[in-house]
C-alpha positions in Angstrom: 57.8 55.1 104.6 59.3 51.4 104.5 62.7 52.9 104.0 62.6 54.9 106.8 65.6 54.2 110.1 63.2 53.1 112.5 64.0 55.9 115.2 62.5 58.3 112.6 59.4 55.8 112.9 59.1 56.2 116.3 59.9 59.8 116.7 57.7 61.1 113.5 60.4 64.0 113.3 64.0 64.8 111.6 66.2 67.6 112.2 68.1 68.3 109.0 70.8 70.5 109.3 72.7 70.0 105.3 74.4 72.6 103.2 71.8 73.4 100.5 72.4 70.8 97.8 71.3 68.3 100.3 68.7 70.4 101.4 66.9 71.1 98.0 67.0 67.3 97.3 65.3 66.2 100.9 62.3 68.9 100.0 62.2 67.7 96.4 62.1 64.2 98.0 59.4 65.8 100.4 57.4 67.5 98.0 57.2 64.3 95.3 55.2 62.5 98.3 58.1 60.1 98.6 58.6 60.9 102.4 56.1 61.6 104.6 57.4 64.6 106.6 56.1 67.7 107.4 58.6 70.4 107.3 58.1 72.9 110.0 60.9 75.2 109.1 63.1 75.9 106.8 65.4 78.8 105.6 68.8 79.9 104.2 71.8 80.4 106.0 74.4 81.9 105.4 77.7 80.1 106.1 80.4 82.0 108.6 84.0 80.9 109.5 87.2 81.9 110.6 90.4 81.5 108.9 93.5 80.7 110.8 94.6 84.6 110.5 91.5 85.6 111.9 91.7 82.8 114.9 95.5 84.6 115.9 94.1 87.3 115.9 91.0 86.6 118.1 92.8 85.0 120.2 94.9 88.0 120.8 91.9 90.5 121.1 91.1 91.9 125.4 88.3 91.6 126.4 86.2 95.1 127.6 82.6 94.4 130.1 80.8 97.4 130.8 80.7 98.3 134.1 78.7 96.0 136.7 78.8 93.0 134.0 81.2 89.7 134.3 81.8 86.5 132.7 80.3 83.5 134.1 79.4 80.4 133.3 75.6 78.5 133.1 74.3 77.2 136.2 72.9 74.4 134.0 70.4 73.3 136.9 68.9 76.5 137.8 69.3 78.2 134.3 68.8 75.6 131.1 65.1 76.2 130.9 65.4 80.0 131.0 68.0 79.6 127.4 65.8 77.2 126.4 62.5 79.0 126.5 64.8 81.7 124.3 65.6 79.7 121.4 63.4 80.9 118.4 63.6 77.3 116.8 63.9 74.8 120.0 60.9 72.8 120.3 59.6 73.4 123.5 59.2 69.7 124.9 62.9 69.0 124.3 64.4 70.9 127.0 66.7 68.2 127.5 68.6 68.9 124.5 69.2 72.5 125.4 70.3 71.1 129.2 72.4 68.9 128.1 73.8 70.6 125.2 74.8 73.5 128.3 76.5 70.6 130.3 78.8 68.7 127.5 79.7 71.6 124.9 81.6 75.0 125.5 79.2 77.7 126.5 79.8 81.3 128.0 77.7 83.8 129.6 78.0 87.2 130.8 76.2 88.1 134.3 74.0 91.6 134.9 75.7 93.2 138.5 72.6 91.2 140.6 74.3 88.4 139.0 71.3 87.2 136.7 71.9 85.9 133.3 72.5 88.5 130.7 73.5 87.2 127.8 74.8 84.0 126.4 76.0 81.5 123.5 76.4 78.0 123.1 77.4 75.4 120.8 75.7 73.0 118.4 75.8 69.4 118.5 77.3 70.1 115.1 80.4 71.7 116.2 79.4 75.9 115.4 79.0 78.6 117.8 74.8 79.1 118.2 71.9 80.6 119.8 73.7 83.7 120.6 70.9 85.9 122.9 71.2 88.8 125.2 68.3 90.1 127.4 66.3 92.9 125.9 67.1 95.3 128.6 71.0 94.5 128.1 70.9 95.2 124.0 72.9 97.9 123.0 76.1 97.8 125.0 77.8 95.3 123.6 77.4 92.4 125.7 75.8 90.0 122.8 79.3 90.8 120.7 81.7 89.9 124.0 79.9 86.8 124.3 80.3 85.6 121.2 83.4 86.7 120.8 84.4 84.8 124.4 82.8 81.4 123.0 84.9 81.4 119.9 88.0 82.5 122.0 87.1 79.0 123.8 86.4 77.3 120.5 90.1 78.6 119.7 92.1 77.5 122.3 90.0 73.9 122.3 92.0 73.7 118.7 88.0 73.7 117.0 87.2 76.0 114.1 85.2 78.8 114.5 81.8 78.5 112.1 78.4 79.3 112.3 75.3 79.6 110.3 73.3 83.0 110.1 70.0 83.8 108.7 69.4 86.1 105.5 
């Protein structure tokens, strides 16, 4: 590990978010033993993005929520741990990263009639929509789709390209 950046050596881990060519090259190096990394998760993702026409159409879309639901913002200090705990790929000890993402990057949530989180989505530090989550008892009502539409509209209004990665 002589040629490894000091921070990677210090923490002993690396998050790789890359296209197929870079990812495949990295995994070949890991398999060859050149890098002493243990790979905890890997997967293939499709890249999805909206072109300018789709983004224009998106900005004109009206939002309709079922009765009792409301659009809101995340109460970061009270709710970031709940959001972090729902993340599929997150390290449970890195809850502070989730808090910082919700504080500094675009996010949106929908609340139920009691004011509790029903659905949310946030932005990844690389700029994509990520971690859409709807609580199980609120699924099947279109709330997740509405949550993603809201965040995507926020991106367009901020001059950002709407894109995300989808597991397959």
